Structure formats: C-alpha cells, structure tokens
N, C-alpha and C positions, 0 to 999 in steps of 0.2 A: 390484609392477609398475613400469614407468618410462615416461617420457613417450613413448618411441617405439613403445610397443604399440599394437596396434588400440584404438581407442575402445571404452569399454564402452557398449553400446547403452543408450539411456534409452527404455525401451518399457512397455508394460504400458498401465494406464488412465491414467497420465500423473501431473501433479503432486501432485494429491490422491489419488491411486489408493490409497493406504494407508487414507484415510478409508473409501472405499467397501468395501474389503476388511474393514475393521473393523465393519462392520455398518450402512451408511448404505443407505436405497433407493435405486435406480438408476432415477430417472424419465428413462426414455427412455435477505483479509488490511488606516492611514496607512502606506505603504511607505517604511521607513527603510533599508532594505538589500535587497539581492537576490543573485542568482546564489549562492545557498547561503551566504551568510555573508562572500561578498566585496563590498567596496565597488562598485557598478555604475558603470561610466564613463558620462559626459555623456548622448549620446543615448539609450542603453539606459535609463538610469535615468529620464530625462525621458519617455520611451514608457511606460515601467512605470508610473509615477505617472499619466499621461494616462490609461493603459488602465484602471487601477483606477477612477479617477475617472469614466470612462465607463460602466463596469459598474455603478458605484454609482447613477449618474443614471439609468441604464437600467431596472435591476431594483430598485434600493433597496438591494441587498447584493449582495456578492460573497465568493467563498473567497479568502482572502488565502495568499500565498506561505508554505510551511511552514517556509521558513528566518527567517521573521520570529518575534519573541518569543513565547512560549507562557507563558500561565497554568497551565497543567498538561497531563500526558498522561492519557488514559483508557486502560484495559486490562481484559481479562476473566478470569475464573479457570474453567479447564475441570475439570470433575469427572465426566463421563460415561464409565462404562466401557463402555457400549455402542457409544460412538463410538471410545475410544482404547484399549480392552480393556487388555492387558499393557504398553502404551506409557504409560499414564496418568501413572505417578509421574515418568517421564522427561520428558514435555511439561509436567507442573507445575513441575519443577525449572528447565527453560529460561524458562517465562513468570517464574518467580520471579526469576532471574538478569537478565533483561531488566528487569523492574519496579525492581530494586535499583540497577542501572546508570544507569538513567534518573533516578531519585530522587536520585543523587548531582549532578545538574545541574537539575531542576525538580520539583516534586510531582508525584506519581501518585497517581490514584484507581483501585483495583481493584474492579471490580464481582463480586460472588460470590454464589451460591445461600446462603441463610442456613445450610444445614447444613454449608456448606464455608468459612465465615468464618474459624474458629479455624485450620483448615489452612492457608489462604492466608496469615494472619497470621503463622504460626508460619514458613513458608517465605520470605515477601517481607521479614520483619523491620520494625521499627518505624518506619522512612523512608518506609515505603508505607502509604496509608492505604486501608483494605479495608471496604467497605460491603456490607451484605446486603440492601438494600431494592430492588435491580434485579435479578431473576433472569434468568439467561442459560443458553443451551444449549451455548455452545461458547466458543472464546477469540479468534474472529477479529474483534476490535474495528473493525479499518479497513472491513469490510464491512458490519458490523450497526450500528455507532455513527452519531451525528449529524455530518453535514458542517457545521461551524461557519461562519458567515459574518459580516462586518462591513459597516457602512454607510459605513465611513471618517470616522464623526464619533462613535467611542465605543460606538455600539451594537452588540449581539451578537444574533444568532438563530441557528437551527438548522434544517436540511433534512434530511428523511429519505427514503432512496432505496428504500423498500418492499421490504425484503429479503424473498426468498422461497425461502430456502435453495438459493441457486444455481440457480435453475430447478426446484425440487422435488428436487434430488438429495440433500439432507440433510434428514431428519425423524427427531426433530422440530425444528422451528425456530420454535415460535410464542412463545417467549420472546424469541429472539435478533430476531424481527421487530418486537418492541416496544421494544428497547433504546434506539434513536435517541430516540423521544418521551419515554421516562420519562428519559432523562439531561437532556434539555430542561427537563422539569418539576422535575427535582431542583435544576437550576440556577435555574429561574424565569425562563427566556429563551422568546421565541416559537419556536414551532416549526410547519414547514410540510412537507408531504409532496409530494415532486417529482411531475412528471407522467410519470414512467417507471418501471420496475422496472430496478435494476441494484445495484451494490455499490460502496463507495469504492474499493476496490483496481482497479476497472475505467475510472475516469477520473483523468487527471492534468491539472493546471491551472497555467499559468504566472502566473495572477492579474493578467493584462493583456490577457485577452480570448480566449485560445487554449485550447482543450482537446485532448487524445489519448486514444484509445481504441481497442480492438479490435472489428471489426465481429462477430466470432464470440461475443463476451460480451454483447453489448447487443443488437444487431440480430438477435435470436434468439428463435425461437417459444416458448422456454420461459421468458422473460422479458417480451417485448412481442410478444405474437402479433399484435396489433390495430393495432399502430403503424407507419407508414412511416418510413424513414429521415429524412425531413425533419420528422416529427412528433418523432422521437426526439431529432435535433439540437437542435429548438427547446427541448424540455423540459430537455435537458442544459444548454443555454446560460442558459435561465432559472434553473435551480438554482444554477448555478455563477457567474453573472454575466459570462457570455462571448459572444462572436458567432461564433466560427470553431471547427470541429473538423478535426484531423487523424486520419484514420483508418487503421489497419493491418488487413489482413485476418484476421490471428489464426488461431486452430486450435480448431474446434468439436468437441466431444463426446470430447476425450481427457484432460481432467481436469475436476474438479469446478466450476471457475470459468469454463471456456471461454476460456482463456487471457487473464488479468488483466495489462494493460498495465504495472503497477507492479513487476512482476517483471524487466522487460526494460529499459522506457524511463521517464525521468524528467525532468520540468523542472527547470532550474536557476534561471530566471528568466525575464524578457522576451526571446523569442528565442533561448534557450539551453537546451540539453538535454543528457543524457548517456544512453548506450545500451551495454548490456552485449553484449558480441560472444563468440562461442564460440571454442574453439580451433580452428585452420585446419582440422584433419583431422576434426572432427565433422561428421557429414551427417545426424543424426536431425532429425525434424521441428521440434524446439525450436531446435535451431541455426540451421535454416533461417529459423525464424521471427525469431530475433534478428538475422539478417543483412538479412531483408526491412525489418524496422523501422528498422534503421540506414540503408538505402538510401532509404526513404521519407521519413524525417525529413530527411535531409541534403539532400533535394530539395524540401521544402516550405517555405512561408511562413507567416508568423505572422498575426495577426489585422490587422496593420498594413501586411502585404505584404512584409516584409522577410524575408530569408533566414534559416532556422533556423542557428546555431552549434551543432554537434555534437561532445560529448565522447565518447570511447569508453572502457569499462571492461572489461578483459580478464577473461571468465570463467574459471572452475576447469578442469583437466584432471580428468574424472570417473573416470580410472584411478588417480588419486592422492589422491583425497579419502577420508575415513575411511569414509563411508558406502557400503554396497554395495546399497542399496535402488535399483531401477531406477526408481522414482517421486520420486527425491530431488531437492528444489529447491535447487540452488546458485547462488543470486542475491545476488551482491554489491550489485546495484541496488537490492534491496529494503531498502536502509538506511533509518534514521529519523533525522530532524534533531530534536535537543532544544536547549534553550538551552546553547550554548557546546560541543555535542558532537555526532559522528555516530556514530550507533550501527549497526554492521555486523556481518556474520556472518564467520567463518573456517572453512573446512571441511578442513583438514589436507593441502592441497596448498601446502607451505610456499612456493614459488616464486610462485604465484598469489595467496596470502593478502598476502604482502608487496607484490607489485604493486598489488593492490587497495587497500591501507593508503596506499601513496604515492599513487596515482591520487586517492583520497578526500581525502587530505591537501592535495592541490593544487588540487582542486576547492572545498574548503571550509578555506582556510588560517587562519582565525580559530576554527576549532574543533579540540577534540581527537578523534582517531578512536580509538573503543573497538571491538575486534573480539571476538566472543563465539561460544564453540562451542553453538549452538542446533540440533544435530543431529536431536532430537526433532520440533522444530518444521518443519525441512526435510523430514523423513520424512514429515510430516503434510500436505506440499503448500505451505508457506508459508513467511514469514520475519518479520524484525523489524517491517517497514512493515506487514504483515498484521495484527500482533497489537496495534497501538498506533493511537491517535486524538489528534492535537493539539487543544487548545483555545486559540485565538490570544489574545494580550493585545490588549485595544482600549483 
C-alpha cells in the first residue's frame, strides 16, 4: 500500500476490541524541571511551582509532573489465556521489552502472579525486579496501579481510583482492583481511595492545578452512575491536587476504556500540552476525536487562566503500519517518560515513525528517544504509557 490509497477504516469494537473478542464479558493503560525535561522559562516555571504549592496547601498532596525524577517504574505481568488467548506470548514479549528498556534508565518492579514469576524473570532479565506477592489479572498498570502523590516536603502517599474493570467490561478484575492499595502497602506508604471510579489513563495532570479528561470515560454510568459532573470534578481535583478540569467529549462504548485521554492528549508542563493529530484524510471517529481534542485544548485556559500552548504529534498512516488489526492503537502520544528517556512506540510507517521521533526529541531535548515495536500491546488496545506507572522521587 502507499500513502495515497484510501485510509484503512478503524472500526469494530475499537481500541481494545481485541480484548473483548478474546473472551471478556461485554457489560453493556519540589518541581525542579517541567515541560518534559526542558527547563521551563521564567513565568511558566514560577506558575508551576506556585500551582504545586497551592495544591499541596489545599489538599496536603498532589500528583507531580511525570517528567520529574522517578524512584522506579511499576509494571504488571499478563498471564491470562482467557484474555489474551493465542496472543499471550506476543504480549508477554512486548511487556518484557518495555521493562528491559526502562530498566536501562531506572529501576523497574514487575508484579506477577506467583506461578508466573519464573517466566517473567526469564523474559525480563536480571535488570528487572519481579515480585510474586501482588496478584494481577492483566498488564494495564496505568489503570490499576496507585497514583503517587507528594506533599512537596519529602512525603509520599498513594491514591486509588477504585478500578472496576473499565465499567465492568473485563472480568475477572478482582486482583487488579486491589493492585493500587497492595503496592502502597508493599511500600509502607499511606493509601486513600478516591471519591470516584476511573482509571489512571483517563486523567492527565499538569501538576499546577489543571487536569484533562474525556467525559465519555468518567462521566459514565458504568463508572459513576450516582455522581454529577460537579461531584466528579471535585473528586478528581481532590485526588490529584488540582482545581480545574478541561473536558473533551470523547467516545463512549467503542472501546473498553471509553476513550482514555492519554492515547491522544498529554501535558508537558504548566500551560503546555501535546496532542496527536491524524492523517489529513482520516475521517473515522477516532481521528475526529483527535481533531476535537486539539481544537478544545488549543482554545482552553489552565488553572491560572492562561491560554494553553499546544504542540502536535503527527499520527501514523494506518495503511502503512505493520498491523492490519482494525482495533490497533497507533498512539505515539502514549509515550512513557523515565529518567533520561522517552519510551515510545513505532508502527512500521517509516516516515511517521521518524517524524514522531523528531517531535519527541524536540519536546524532550534532554532525553533519549527509544522507539519500540509493541504491536501486540497495540493490538490489545494500549501503549507504553498504559502498561507503566511511575513512582516519583521525593
């Protein structure tokens, strides 16, 4: 195929449709720097520090920017044939590749079911710590793991987002529902349950008072049937140490996440964000969602009332990528920041892959850009950010 052919439709059940097809029930991933590794210029940095201090004073803790130094990365080992069926070995290889790559920059702890510890250690290698004391159902640590917070004075705690299997769409999820509090207990840090149900991939924070999310994923009867938007916003802000939410409509019922924001839009720092945009000729619902998020974010203001500065990450041409799965997630925006590196995906569209590498290098000039083939994770509806969770250094 070539880039002048008609776009391949991205249809079906959506970004994690593979998982549903694989056997899921159908019910119904001290501020010292910012803007992702770049030194933040004067007023922006001052506002970021002030915003973080305000959040800490208001709530006692806040979620720091993910570009700040980490103590370690948390991941989870998939071993369910009922979920992954004949794709299990492929996704395990992808998870191991991500873990090994991150371990070249910072410590990684992989939680695994006790029966799978040996397999995980074999594939991940000695550079990754694998523990069997925290059982899991699947690999989406961004959604199931704890959201770590700091008080700005050396304290660390964790909040859990009350994971319910993406609105009951995946069963079983009993172990994953307990991962957040079990990791907090493993670390011996305080744990609090948030006042709403959602997942870590559903919320982005600039660590200076502003959050962004899709209504489709959070203001949804499958997560929060008895809460108003006002109540949901209050619970989100209390959990993250924020005061303002930028909402995107999103897409409900077309994938297991109901359209997580971290596949499309990411904060770079106070008042700065990046959005993945589709190829000009792509007109499917996901492409239109990306355009809408770009438009809304470009017109939005942050918690201090200042306009957002928005960078764009060009998405791949789905006619040129390796995968032919109609539910494949080709998200460069679902990158993961670790100490000294940006861990991102590449999909086989050589032009788009190279452009994404260049864009990420410009956005994070002090970091090495690592691009990985994680096609099994992508076919499962996620990306590198979806399978990782950072523990900030305090």
